[in-house]
N, C-alpha and C positions, 0 to 999 in steps of 0.2 A: 278973350279971344286968345291972348297969349298964353294962359293957363290951360285951356282946352287943347291947344295946339302941343303944348309940351306933355299933356297927358296921353294925346295920342302917340306921339313920338316915343315915349317912354312904354307904352304898351306895345309898339311893334319892336323895340329893342328886346324886351322881355321875351317876347315871342320868338324872335330869331335865335336868342340864346337857348330857350327850351328847345327849339327845334334841333339845333347843333348837338343837344346833349341828350337826344331822345335814346332810349334803350328800347331794342326789341329783340325779339325772340326768333331764332330760325334753327329748325333742328333741335339738336340737345346744346347750342350754345346761344348766349346772349350778347348782343352787339350793340356798341355805341356808335351813334352817327357822328363821323368828324367833320364833314362838309357835303355838298351837294352830289359827290361823287364817291366819297370814301368812307369806310368804317374801319372800326377796331373790335377784337374779340376781348369782351371784358370779364365773362366768367363762364363756367359751366359747373354747375352744382352737380350733375349727374355723369359726367364724363368718365368713361371707363372703356377697356379694350384697346382695340386698334381705331383711334381717331383721326379722321381725314378732313382737314379744315379747308373749305371750299374757297375758290378765289373771287367769287362774286355771290351775294345773296340779296333777295329782296325782303321787305319789310312784313309781307303777307297782308298787307292793306289791299283790298281789291280796288279800291279807288284811286290808291296813290300809284300804284303800278310802277314803283321806283326801285332800281337796284344799285347797290353799292359794292365797289371794290373792296375787298379785305387787304388792308396794308399794315396793319399792326395786331400785335398781341399785347393786351395792356399790363401794367404792374400786377404781378399777383393773379393773373387770369386763372391759372390752373393751380395754384399753390395747394399743396396738402390732397391733391386729387389721387388717393390711395391706389385706386382701381385702374389707372391708365396705363397701357402697357407700350404702346408706339403712338408716335404723332406724325403726320404727313403736313407740311405747311406748303401753300401754293407759292409761285414765283412772285406774287405779288407783294408778300410779305417784306417789308423792309425796315421794321423794327420790333426786337423782342425784348418785352418790358422787364422791370428789375423783377426779381423774384417768381417772375412768370411759370416756371415749373418746380419752384423750390421744394422739396420733400415729396416729389412723387415718386414713392418709395417703390412702385412697380415698374416705372418706366424703363424699358429695356433699349429701345430704337428710336431715334430723334435723328433730324437733319437741319443744318441751318442753310438755307437755300442761297442760290446765287444772288439774289435781289436784296439781302439783308445788309443792312448799313450801321445798324446800331443794336448792341445788346447790352440790357440794363445788368447792376450789379446782381450777382448771385442767381442769375436766370436758372441754371440747372444746379444750384447747391443742394446736397443731400439726395440726390437721385441714385441710391446705393445700388439700383439694379442695372443702372445704364450701362451698357456694354458695347453698342454698336452707336457710333456716333459720326455723321460726315459733316464737313465743313466746305461748303462750295464757294462761299461768298469771298473775292480776293480783297476786300477792301471794307473792314468792319472797325466801328470806333466801339470799343469794348470797355465796361467798367470792370470793377475787381471781382474775384471770386467766382467766376462765371460756373466752373465745374468743381468747386471745392466739394470735398467729400465724395465725390462718386468713386465709391470703392471698387466697383467692378468694371470701371473702364480700362482697357488692357493697351490701347494704340489708338493713336490720331495722327492725322497728315493734315499739316495748316498750309493752304495754298500760297503761293506767291503773291505779293501785292500788301501783306501785312508789315508794318513796321514796328509795331511793338506787342509785346506779350504782357498784359497788364498785371498787376499785383494779385497774388494768388489764384491765377487762370487755374493751374491743375494742382493746388495745394490739397495734400491729405488723398490723394486718389493712390492708395496703397497698392492696387494691381497694375499700374501703368508700367509698362517695360520699355514701349517703343513711341518714340515720337519724331515726325518729320518736321523740323522748323524751316520757313520760308527762305529763300535766299536774299528776301528785299529787308529782314527783319533788322533793326537797329539796336533794340532795347528788350533785354529781358527784366521784368519787374520785381520787385520785391515779393518774396515768396511766391515765386511763380511756380515752382516744383517742391516747395517745402513738404517733407513727410512722403515723398514718392520713393518708397522703400524698395520697390521691385525694380525701379529703374537702374539698368547696369551699363549704360553705354549712353553718353550724349555727345552730339557733334553740333557745337555752336558754328553757324555759318560764319564765312569771313565779312559779312555785312554789320554783324553785330558790334557796338561798340562798348555797350554798359550792360553791365551785370549786376542787377539790385541787391539790396540787403537780404539776406537769408534766402536768395533766389533757390539754391539746392540745399537748404538746411535740413539735415536730418535724412537724407538719401543713403541709407545705409547699405543698399546693395550696388551703389555706383562704383563701377571698377575702372573705368577707363573714360577718361573726358580731352575731348579735342576743341580748343579755343583757336578759333579764326586768325585770320591776319591782321583784323581790325580791333580785335577785343582791346582797350584800354583802360577799362577801370574795373575792378571788382570792389562791389561794397562789403561792410561789415557781415561778417558770417556767410559770406557768400555759398562756400562748400564747407561749412562747420559741420561737425558730427557725420560727416561722410567717412565713415572710420575704414571702409574698405577699399578705398581708392589705390590701386598699384601702379597705375600711368596716367600722367598729364601731358599732352603735347600741345605745346604753345607756339602758335605760328608768327606772333608779332615778332618783329626783330628789334622792337623797344619793349622792355619788360611792362607789362601792364601795372597801372599805379592801384595801390590798394589801401583800403581802410584796414582798422585793427581787424584780426583773426578770420583772414577770409577762409582759411583752411583749419581743419582740425590738428592740432599739434602732433597727434600720435601718427601721422601718415610721414612726416619729414623724414624718418628713416628706413621707411620701406617703401615710400611711393616713388617711381622713376619720374623725373622731368625732362621730356624731350624737347629742345629749343632748336632754333637756325643755327646754321654753321657759323662759326666767329663770334657769337654774341654770349660766350660763357662769361667774360669778363662784367657785361653789362648786366646780365641777371644774378651773377654771384656778389655783386654789390648792391641789390636792390632787394628790400623787403617786400614780400615773404619769400620770393623765390631764392635768397640767400640762405634760408633754412633747410632747403633741400640737400641731402647727403648724396644722392645719385642723380646727377646731372649728364645728359647725353647731347651732343651736338649731332644733329641728322636732319638734312633738308628734305629728305625722302622716308620718313618713318612708315615701315610696312609696306614697301612698294613691292607687288607681285607682279612681275614682267609678263607672264604666261599663265592663263587660266584655259582649263580644260574643263568642259562639263559633258557628262556621259548621260545624255538623255535626249530622245528625238526631237522635243520641242524648245529645249533649253528653258525647262521650267525652273529657274531659279531667281530671286531677286536680291539685289545686295544693297547694302547702305549706300546713299548719294556719295560719291567722290570715294569709294572704297579703297582706290587704289593711294590715297594720301592718308588714310587713317590707320591707326595703330590695331584695329579689330576689324573684322568682316562677319556682317549677318548673311546667313545662308537661310532662305525660305522656300521650302518645297511648295510646288504649286497644288491645286487641287488634283487628287489622285496618285501623287507622288509622293516618297518618302526618303529621306538621304539614307543610303546604304554604306557609303564610307567617303571619307574624307581624306586625301594624302597630300603631304607636301614633299616634292622631291621623292617620291616613291616610299616616304615614311608615313605609316597611318597615324593620323592626328584626330580620329574619331573621337576619342576620349575627350579632347579638349572643347568640344561643341557643347554648349551649355543648352539647358532645356529651352531657353528662349531664342536658340538659334545662333548665338554670338560664339563667334571662333576668334579667340584672342591668342596670338602666337607667343611661343616663350621666348622670343628675342625679336629684334628688329632685323627683317631680312629684305633682300631684292634679289632679282633675277632667279626666282624660283618658279617651279611648276606647280601650281594648286590644283589639285584634280578632285572633282566631286562627281561622285556616281550616285544614281537615283534608283530606286526600285518602283516598278508600275504598279498601284496597288487599286487603279480604278477598278469600279463594278460596273462601269457602264450604266446607260440609262434605259429604263423601259421604253420598248417600242410603243407609238400611238397607233391610232386607227389610220393615220394617213401614212404610216410605214416609216416614220423618223427611225433611222437605224442607231445603234448603240454609238454614243460619242465620248470624246474625251476633252475636257477643258483645260488648256495650257495657257499660264498667266506668267509674263515676264514683265515687272514693274507695272505700268498701266495698260499694256498691250494683252489683249485677250484674243486666243485662238480657239475654234472649234473644230476639233477633227474628228471625221466620219459622217460629216453630213454630204449629202448629194450636191450636185452642182445646182446654182440658182436657186437655193432654198432660202427663202425669206427670213431675215432675222430681225427681231425688234429687242431693244434693250432699254431697261427703265431703271431709274434710281428709284429709293423707296420713297421719295416724294410723288412718285407717278410721272416724273418728268421723262420724256423719252431722250437718251443722250446718243442713240443710233440706230438707223433702220437701213435694210439694205440687204444684200446677197453675198457681201464679201465676208468671208468666214475669218478673218483677222481684222481686228478694229481695237480702237484705244477708247479708254474711258477717262473722265475729267478728273477724277481723283480716287484716292483709296477708299473702299467701304464695299456695302453689299449691293448686289444688282440682281435685278430679275430678267433673265433671257427667254424670250418668249419665241417659240419654234413651232409653227403651225399649231396644233392643241396642247403642246408641251411647254411648261415652263421650268426654268431651272434657276436655282438661286445660287450665285457665285459671290464670293468674297475675294475682292481684289487688294 
């Protein structure tokens, strides 16, 4: 009797395990059941083109009539899917598995949704065509080398809420030139930006305390570095092989502790070090700061007291806290181009780099910085509903549509299909930098913010 009962119990357990690991196909994707309500994407042998992952799927069994919420992308689910061009994930996704999109060599557009809480190691490693990535989640537990080798990625904004940038996060992203780090960040991990040779300016927020080993190793294009007030530790070779650095601004009144060789020795005679007023003695007596030959005390490096922008809609964006940085980044909005830049009536347009970085020849204050733009907008084709020609003005995360009639309804969607604004106000904000689709009547506009 006991033996028969044990056999029945064992069979029930095996059935439950089998059910929980059941694989089924919906559309072009294969799914694995996690529990009675959720499932994960496990593979897609034929995934190509523009892929939209649904938020809910059914097994296709007419007798079961069960649907499951899609909450995960399994480890290696899309690895080596060479034909995949873009992917839209639903808000239900909370985990992106290790190597899930590794070596998707044609993938250009992707998004980490607001619901994602965990990303496995090397999730997007080797996605050499990836150029448009949005991160919407404010709180993600990331493993290492997430975007390693994404050689087409040029810019990325990480939302506030992140406390750590893990090891190798952007390593070998050779085209990366602009990154906005969150104000909540505390640690920049080992090799986080190693090999990012196009990065010319980095602002480390005041919240950061620790910069890891080889964090910026080999960033040969790095010109200006801003270290926030709480940076207290630089690990070995943190900025080694950054041979073109011309200025470091360190805002901590206590010289950050350092392991061996945090900077390339070749810069000590050519790179200016700017420190808080009254702290020369402390820095001059502490390695590696004592090695710098040009040390300046200044509490307000690069303070520009007056800013004048000549454009109807102030179509310009600056690096965060540009008033206390040694450089400023000028970015013309859609439809505008920089015509001239003057500093106290002196033309400094020639100092503006291809990436929009304007670094001044000396630390200055109480000056007038004047930026003049030219309007190059070609307008938008009229639709059958009579939508007039319009211009899109972008200032930071604020978007304004110029030329619409009153009470014309607008809808704005992220690349994941999530509606971020709906209404008749022609000026609105979006949650983060990236590409958005603006729908007006029958017309759709693609706008990069």
